[in-house]
N, C-alpha and C positions, 0 to 999 in steps of 0.2 A: 550278272554281278555289279557292274557299273552302275546300272539302275537302282540295283537294291542299296548300294552303298550312297548313291546321291539321296535316296527317299530317306534314309537314316541319318545323313547329316541334317537334311532339312527339317525333320522332325527333332534333332537335338538342338537346333538353332531356335525352332518354336519353343519348344520346353524353356530353354533358358531365356527366351523372350518373355515368357510368360512368368517366369519366376521373377526376372527383373521388373516385370511391369506390377507384380504381386509387392516387391520389396519396396517399390518407390510409392506405393499406396498406402504402406503403413504410416497409420497416424501417430505423430510424436508424444513422447512422454512431455509433460509440462511442468515445471518447477516455478512458482510465481512467490520471488523473495521480496517481501515488503520489509525494507527498514523503516526505523522508529525516529521521526526527526531529523532524518539526514538531508544535507543540504546539497543543490546543485553544484555548489564549488569543492566539496569534500574530495571528489575522486580526482586522483592526480592525473589521468589522462583526458579528462574533461578540462580540467582547470590545471594546467600546468605550474600556477603560483601556491597551489596547494600545500601545506606545510604536514600533511598527514601521507603515510606511505599506504599505497592500495595496489600492490602489485597483482591480487587476483582479479578485483575489478579491472583495472588496467587490462589484463589478459582478455577478460569478456569483452571489454571494447576492441582491442586490437582483432578478435577473433569473431565479432559479430557486428552490430549496429549499435550507434546510441543516437538518442533524439535530443536534439536541442531546445524542441518547443513542447516539452511534456508536464501535465500539470496533474496532481492532484484535485479530486472534485471539490477537496473542502481544505481549509488551512491548519485542520486539526484532525486528531486520531479518529474518533469513532466514526463521524460522518464519511471519511473518505472509506472505513472499512465496509461501511454499510454500501456505498456506489460501487466500490469494486467487486463485490459478489453478487450484486442485484443489476446493475446496468441502469442504475437511476440516481439521480441527484437526491441526496438524503433530505433535502429540505421539502421533499414531497413525502417524507414519513412523519410521524410524530414529532421528531428530534428537528426542530426550527434553527437552533443555535446551541454551541458548548458542545459537550460530551458527556458520555455517561459515566458513573462511577460503579464500584464492584458489585453493590447489590441491587441495582436497578434491574428491572424485567426486560426480557428478551426484546431487541428494537426490531430486527427482521420479521416481519409479519408471517404468520402461518401459511402455509402453502404457497408463499411467493417463489416463483423460479430464480434459482441461483446459479453462479458458473459451474458448483458442483453437480447440481440435479439435471443441467443441460448435458454435462460432459457424461454422466453416468448413462442418461440415454444413448450417447456413442459408443458405449462399452468401456469406459473407464474406470478403474480404480480410482478411489478418491481419499484424499487425507488432508487434515487441517492440522498443522503442529506450529503452537508459538501462543502469541499475545491474541485474543480473541476480542475483547472489549467493544462487545455489540449486545451486552446484556445477557442475562441469564435468569431463568425462572427457578428459585430457590425453593425447596420444601419447607415448611413451618414444623416446628414440632407441635404446635397448637394451632389449629387451623382458624379457630374464632378469634386469634390475636393477631395485631400487625406485625411484619417480617422483624420489624427493629423499631426502636423508639429512643427519643432523647436525641438533641443536637440537630443535625442536618446530615444531608446525603454524603458531604465531605467530611463530616466529623462525626459518626454516629456514637452515641453514647452505650448503647445496648444492644446487643444482637443475639441475647439468650434465646430466642425463638427461632432463629435458623438452624434447620436440620442439615448440616453439611454433610452428613453421611448418606443421606438420600440422594438418588441421580437427579441432577438438573433437566428440566425441558427447556426447550426453546434454543439450544446450541447447535453447534457444527451437525451432529448427529441427526438432528430433526432437519436438517436443511442439506441435506444430501451427500454429506461427508461420511463414507465407510468408516473410518478410523480417526479419531482425534486425541489429541494430547494438548492441552491448552493451561495458561493461567486466564482467570477472568478477565482482568483489566490490565493497566500499566503495571510495570515494576514498583511504582510508586504510590499504588492505591490497593487498599485491601478489599476482599479477603485474599491473602498469601497461601494460595492451594494449588495444587497441580489435580487437575479434571483428566484422567483417562475414558475416552467413551461415555462423559457426562456424569463418572463417579469419581469421588475425591480419593487418591492413592494413598492417603494416611489421615490418621485423626488430627482433626482440627482444633487442637487443645490449649493452644497458648494465645496470648494477647500480647504483642510485643509492642514497646514505646516507639515515637516517632525517632528516627535516625538522622544525625546532622554531621557532617566531617568538614571541618574548617580548611582540608586541603583543598577543595576545588568547592562552588557554588552546586554544581549538580549532583554531589555526592550526598542524599538524602532521601528518606521516603517516611509517609506517614504510617502513624500507629495503625495496630489493626490486629484482627484474627489471623493467625497464623497455624498452618499444617505442620506435624512434626517431621516431615521429610524436605521442607522447603529451606532454602538458604539462598537469600537475594545476591550473593556474590558468586554464584555457579547456575543459574537459572540459565543465562544464554548459550553456554556449554551444555547442560542438561537437554535443552529443547533441540540442539543440534544434533545431539547423540541421539535423540529420538527419530529426528528426521532421517538421520544416516540410516538407521536400522530399519525405517519403514521402507526407504529406496532398497535397500540390500535384500528385503523379503518380497518385494512385489512379484506377482506372478509375471512370468517371461510370454505369457500366451495374451496380456493385455496391457495396452497403454496406462499410464497412471496420470494423475494429477494431483500435485502436493502444493497446495498452498501454505506458506511458511512464512508468517508474520514475525519478525523479531522483535525482541524488547530493547534492542540497542539501535542508535545510541540515544534513547530518551533517558532521563533520570530515573534511577539513580546511574551516576556513570560508576561502573565496578568492572573495569579493565582488569584481567590477571595479571600475576606477577611478570610473567612473559612479555608483556605489552608495555610495563611501566616504563614512562620515558621513551616510549619509541618514535612520537611524533613531536613536532615543535609547536602542538597546538594544546598544549596542557593535558589535563586528564580526558576532557571529551574528545582530543585529537587520538589518546592512546584508544579509546573506547571504539572510535571509528575503525582504527587499524585492527582492532581486534573482530569488529563487524566484517572487515575485509577477509579476516581468515576464516571466518565461519563459510563465506561464499567458496573459500578456496578448499574446504574440506567437503563441500557438497561437489565441487568438480572433481575432486580426488576420487570419491566413489562410483561416481557417473564412468570415468576412467578405467578403474578396477571392473567395474562391472560390463566395460565394453558397450555401453548403450548412450555414449555422450555425442555421438553423431546424429541419433534420431532423439534429441532431447533438446525441447526450446526451453531454455533458461530465460526467465525475465528476472533484473533485478529493478527497484525502483522504491521510492518510500512515500511516506502517507503524507507528508508536508514537507516544508521546508524546516530548517534548522532552527532551534531556539536559541540562536547565537546573539549574544548583545552588542551593543556598539562598544561597551568596556571590555568585552573579549576581544573584539578586533583591535583596540588599541592596546591590549597587554600583549597580544599573539601575534597579531598582524595578518590573520587568516582569515579570508573571506569565506566562511562556510557554504553562504547564499551567493558566491561569485560576485559578480557585479549588480546584483539586482538588489532593489529597493526593499526593507521591511524583512519579516521573518517569520516563523512560525506564528499562525493566527492571522495574519494580516492578509488582505485581498491584494496589497500590492505582491509583485511578482514573486518577491522571496519566501512569501508565504506558501506558494504553491505551485511554483516551478520546480521541478523535481528531476534527479537523474534519472533515466530510463536507458536501460542497456539490454537487449535482447542477442543471445547466441543461439545458432541452430545449425551447425557445422552442415548439414546433410544439403541444407536448403539456402540457408541465408549465406550473402557474399561477406567475406570479412573485411573488418578495418574501413567500415562504411558509418556514414552518418546521414540523418534524415533531418529536415527542418520542417517536416509535416508537424502540424498542431493536433497532438494527441491528450486525451483525458483519461485517470483512472478508470472512470465508468466503460471504458472501451473493451475492457477484457472478455465481457460476454459476448458484444457481436464479433469478437475477433474469433473466439473458440466456435461460435456458432458456422462462422463461414469457412472454420479449418476442417470442422466435421460435418459440413454439408447439412446443417439444421437450420431451420426457420427461426429467426429471432423472437423470442416470447415478446409479445405483445407491450408487458409489463415494463420491458428494459428499454423505455424510448429514449435514453439519454446515450445509448451506446451504439458507436459507431465503429466498424472494424479496421484496424489498420494493418491486416494480413497483406494487402497490396504492399504496402511499404515494405515489410519483409521478405516478400517473395520478387517484388517487382513485377508481377503479373496482373493485368488488366482485370477489373473485377466490376459486375454490374450493382453491387452493393452500395446503398445511398451513401453521400458522404457529408459529413457535418458541416453547417452552413456557419453556426456560430458557436463559442463556448461560452458556459455561464460560470464565473467562478464565486466563490463564497467564504464569508470569514467566520471567525468565530464566533461574532457578536449577530452573525445572520444578515451582514452587509452583502449586496451583491453588486457584481461588475459584469461586464457583456465584452466578450471579445470577437470582433469579426475581421479577418484579414489583419491588418497591420493595426487596427485600429481597437483601442479598449476605454471603455466608459465605466467609471467608478459611482456608483450611487451614495456618495458620503464626501465629505471634506478630508477626511483622515484616512488613517490606514483600515480601518474596520477592525483593528485588534489591537494588539499591546502598544505597537511603535507609536502610534498618534491616535488616541481615542480621541470620539467625535468632541467630547466636552474640553478637549485642550486646545483644540482649532481655534483658529483666529476667527471671531465672530464675522470678519469681514471677507473673509474668504470665499470663494465662489463655492456654490452650493454641489456642484459634482467635479470631477477630474476627468480630463480626456487626454490619451495620451498615443500618439503614433509609436510603437514599441519598434519597429524597423527604424527609424530615426532617431529615438528616445528609450532604449530598453532601459535605463537605469529609471525611468519615470521622473525625470528632475524637471520638466516643462510643461506644466498644465496650459494646455493650447484649447480649452474648454470655450474661451471669448472667443479665438480666433476662427474655429470653425464650428459655428453655432447651427450650420446644416448638418453636418456629421454628428453634433451631439442630438439633435432633435432625430434623425433616423436611428440611431441606436438607444435612445430612450423610448421610442415607439416600439421597438424590438423587443425591449426589455419588459416592456408594461405588458405587451401582449403577451409574452412568456409568462410573467407572473398571473396573469389573468387566467390563462389555460391551465395553470398549476392548480391555483385556488379553485377552480372548477371540477377539478379531479378529487375524488376521495383517495383515503389511504388503499 
């Protein structure tokens, strides 16, 4: 009897152990929340001097890890999204500078691996809800005529040949997402229409005029074609409701990946009434506070479904905030913290972004990492997480899973990082050193044609000693400048030798 009892006890222990091992091997759900034009200094837990309440992001910081040296692969919208989903710098594609607008064709090349296709191979359910801004192939009413004519891409005069009621191609559903609910571009760029699984959700029968509100400089949008069910002031919450509905209805037998690119706090700044005046940073600050609330709503549904422990939430931004010097003077708020520049610039303020990760089951709470990461790194991280080989085409992606888990990894690490501005200016970062291949900011802060003609041809900074990029030491460290220039030119030549 005693032997039988001991055997049963051992069998029970083995069963429990197997169950525990099985549970520990469950791949996490992944939610990637991409804010639009939100700065490193907006989050209160990261910048205590922030004049914006961000209690939900603060909670994420306290319950997870934030990165002090995270960067978007570009200083503007479209190219960062390309890099995030493909694991490669966008200047390797056909888009060498600037962003796309609403009627331009799909940018991500057909059959190119994406984070979504990678995770589908690992058994994930995949969804994209939010701002797409990567181009779409719109149908034509008359295939023999241009899609549109008159004006230019930013101010199209006639779109009568666009067939909005036929499914688009080249969007999320063609790139590995099982479900999608998107707007085509930014909330200030037409067409203003919701697309669910590539199909417009309502007739696009209106053409609204441009909107301007003198209450704040960011309360505006361009004229354009508009669907019957589209209201600029409710888009952020409508997208959030769709994301919550998706999470609530996912199969419990499969992990899910939700790519959730927000429309905020990009213009137009439209905080709802409950956030009016909640910050000390004007309407922009109120809209950031509303963005924080969106994160809180996602956290609540995870708690409600009891899946928070094994869900990896990542919150970051597509570039720095478009916060002007005049805004700083008026409100005393440093949206990009201490860093020089803003959205569009190759200076740090253009691409150093908040990056917060929470994964209660695995990640130690209230930690930070000074490890340099880039938005292109999502692909490699997901590949390592799911024990898959990184696609060869994701050549600019490096896993940061080691930072999250603090476990050793044999995956190669990045030796240098490339930064890219709105006008196509390059910078290269290696350890503490950064070389900018321009006299100015590469963007809107200090255009090249406004630089002093006698200024040094390039900028060299030691970011450890000079994070604000105030002292150009190009002349003092010629050997370091030559080293980084050689590396940058070699990288450019390698890129030019490759095709799309």
